[in-house]
C-alpha positions, 0 to 999 in steps of 0.5 A, spaced: 500 500 500 502 506 498 504 511 503 500 517 504 504 524 504 503 531 507 500 536 502 506 540 498 507 546 501 504 544 508 510 541 512 509 537 518 512 541 524 515 538 530 517 542 537 524 543 535 521 547 529 516 551 532 521 553 538 522 560 533 514 561 533 514 561 540 520 566 541 517 570 535 510 570 538 513 572 545 517 578 542 511 580 538 506 580 543 511 584 548 511 589 542 504 589 541 502 590 548 507 596 549 503 599 544 496 598 548 494 593 542 488 587 544 489 580 541 483 578 537 482 571 534 478 569 528 476 562 525 481 560 519 474 558 515 470 563 513 465 564 507 468 565 500 465 571 499 468 575 505 475 574 501 472 576 494 469 582 497 475 584 501 481 583 496 477 584 489 474 579 484 480 580 480 486 579 485 491 574 485 488 571 491 481 570 489 483 567 482 489 563 483 491 562 491 485 561 495 483 554 498 475 554 497 470 548 497 463 547 498 460 544 505 454 540 505 449 545 504 453 548 498 455 554 501 462 556 499 467 556 504 475 558 504 481 557 508 483 564 510 489 567 506 490 573 510 487 576 517 485 583 516 478 581 512 476 576 518 478 581 523 473 587 520 468 582 519 468 580 526 468 587 528 462 589 524 458 582 526 459 584 533 456 591 531 463 595 534 464 598 527 462 605 530 468 605 535 476 605 535 480 598 536 487 597 536 488 589 535 493 584 533 492 577 531 497 571 529 495 564 526 496 560 520 494 562 513 493 558 507 495 560 500 496 556 493 502 558 491 509 555 489 513 553 495 519 556 496 524 559 501 520 561 507 514 561 503 509 555 504 502 554 502 500 553 510 504 559 513 503 563 520 502 570 520 502 576 525 498 582 524 496 589 527 489 593 525 488 600 527 480 601 526 476 607 526 482 612 526 483 617 521 489 618 517 495 621 520 497 619 527 495 612 526 499 612 520 505 614 524 503 609 530 503 603 525 510 605 522 512 606 529 510 598 531 514 596 525 520 600 527 520 596 534 520 590 530 526 591 526 529 594 532 527 588 537 529 583 532 535 586 529 533 586 522 539 587 518 540 588 511 532 590 511 529 596 508 522 599 509 519 601 503 513 606 503 508 610 498 501 613 498 496 611 493 491 617 494 485 617 498 478 614 495 476 621 491 483 621 488 483 614 486 476 615 483 479 621 479 485 618 477 480 612 475 477 616 470 483 619 467 486 612 466 480 609 463 480 615 458 488 614 456 488 607 456 482 606 451 486 608 446 492 603 447 487 597 448 489 594 442 496 593 444 494 590 451 495 583 452 489 578 455 491 579 462 492 587 462 485 587 458 482 583 463 485 588 468 482 594 464 475 592 464 475 589 471 479 594 475 484 599 471 487 601 477 491 594 477 495 597 471 498 603 474 498 606 481 496 613 483 501 618 485 500 625 488 506 629 489 502 633 495 503 627 499 510 627 499 511 632 505 507 626 509 512 621 506 518 625 508 515 626 515 515 618 516 522 618 514 524 624 518 521 621 524 523 614 523 529 614 519 534 614 524 531 607 527 530 603 520 532 604 513 526 607 509 525 608 502 520 612 498 518 607 492 513 610 487 513 604 484 510 600 490 503 598 489 499 593 494 492 591 493 489 596 489 482 593 490 484 594 497 488 600 500 487 607 499 493 612 502 499 610 505 502 603 503 508 600 505 512 593 505 519 591 508 524 587 504 530 583 506 536 582 501 537 575 505 530 572 502 532 572 495 528 574 489 521 574 493 524 579 498 518 581 502 516 579 509 511 585 511 506 589 508 500 593 509 497 600 508 491 604 509 484 601 507 479 606 509 473 603 505 473 595 507 468 596 512 463 599 508 465 594 502 463 588 507 456 591 509 459 595 515 459 603 517 464 607 514 471 606 518 478 608 517 483 603 518 490 601 517 494 595 518 500 590 516 501 583 516 508 579 517 510 572 515 513 569 521 517 563 517 520 569 513 521 573 519 525 567 522 530 567 516 532 574 517 532 575 525 538 576 528 537 571 534 535 564 532 534 558 536 535 561 543 533 556 548 530 557 554 534 557 560 528 555 564 529 547 563 530 543 569 531 535 569 528 531 575 531 524 575 530 518 579 535 512 580 530 507 582 522 505 579 520 505 587 521 512 587 517 514 581 510 515 585 513 520 590 517 523 584 511 524 580 507 527 586 513 532 587 513 534 580 506 536 580 507 540 586 513 544 583 509 545 576 503 548 580 507 553 583 511 555 576 509 554 569 514 558 566 519 552 567 520 546 563 520 541 568 522 534 564 521 528 568 526 522 567 524 516 571 526 511 566 531 505 568 537 508 564 543 509 568 544 516 572 550 517 567 545 517 561 540 521 564 545 527 566 547 526 559 540 527 556 539 533 561 545 536 559 543 535 551 536 538 553 540 545 555 537 544 563 540 549 568 539 544 573 538 537 575 534 534 581 536 528 583 532 523 587 537 517 589 536 512 595 539 516 600 535 522 598 529 517 598 530 515 605 531 522 608 526 526 604 530 530 600 533 532 593 539 533 590 540 539 586 546 539 581 547 545 577 550 545 570 553 552 570 561 553 570 561 552 577 557 546 577 555 546 584 551 541 588 546 541 594 542 537 598 535 540 599 528 538 603 522 538 600 520 545 602 526 548 600 526 545 593 519 548 593 522 555 595 528 554 590 523 552 584 518 558 585 524 563 585 527 560 579 
């Protein structure tokens, strides 16, 4: 019988692989909390119409990348390809679209695209959405959050590119002029560009407004000393979606597909999804790609302790003690090794795990209701403690 393999671009991930996700989520959540953001979690499965209306019927996401299927009621459902639409949908559904919200999220997303370095068909993203805030200070705050990520993770060889697509009125005026201009060249367009011209001409060109350069210069002057910021008039992100400031972070360490963060202002999305007018700006960051370029990689926690016994007759008492210890300090990874292996083998395994200490219960300790604490630090000290002393020691680690 043939073996069943995982779906291409959807890798199995073991704990040793996911350590970077825990590290990144810890760093990012700390940054988000420092900006007083609240976490939100939305389903990974949504009605397909949500993504058609948010990203646009002509977008590559809808046409090429979305994972969709009909359920038993013949309703078209899709695995979420991005997080913003679900967040805005949830705000509208809860009738909260008349207030301001500062939110962040993280979790798996799904897109059918060619797997490559740091890009998978199931991948993880973290994102920020500032909802209900007009253009101005919220744009500066979103760039501030991005800069904090650059600084905290020491993202070298990375650049933040910014541009401005103009507001809704600017885009509508530009659309009329663009249609008028492009119709005279319709015969010279290929099939793909002709389709864009018919369905959404803005996907052919980006809107440029020289009066907005002052605003972009302000972003550079405030944040330029922390992060390399480049004004890029060719930067065009989601023209069905964004109005106003757009930005993208790229790294020379990622190859041809060099972006790892992108976002912008999307003031019209709430109304497009059936809600009230609600100005908004946000961004999303790919965690697998971020992991490839962050400076500190695979930093193991120094809060690992191994608890070992030298005989199976001690295991019941040792498990009881381990349960008590864990209940008083969940920040520590307490590894219990109560197998029949030799003490030498258990100490070797503890060292390999990166344990800071080893708790040893041997015959002598078992008889005297004590535990020996052995340090793996350079001094390698060893001390015998009572059960009460070991509990106080564990609480304070």
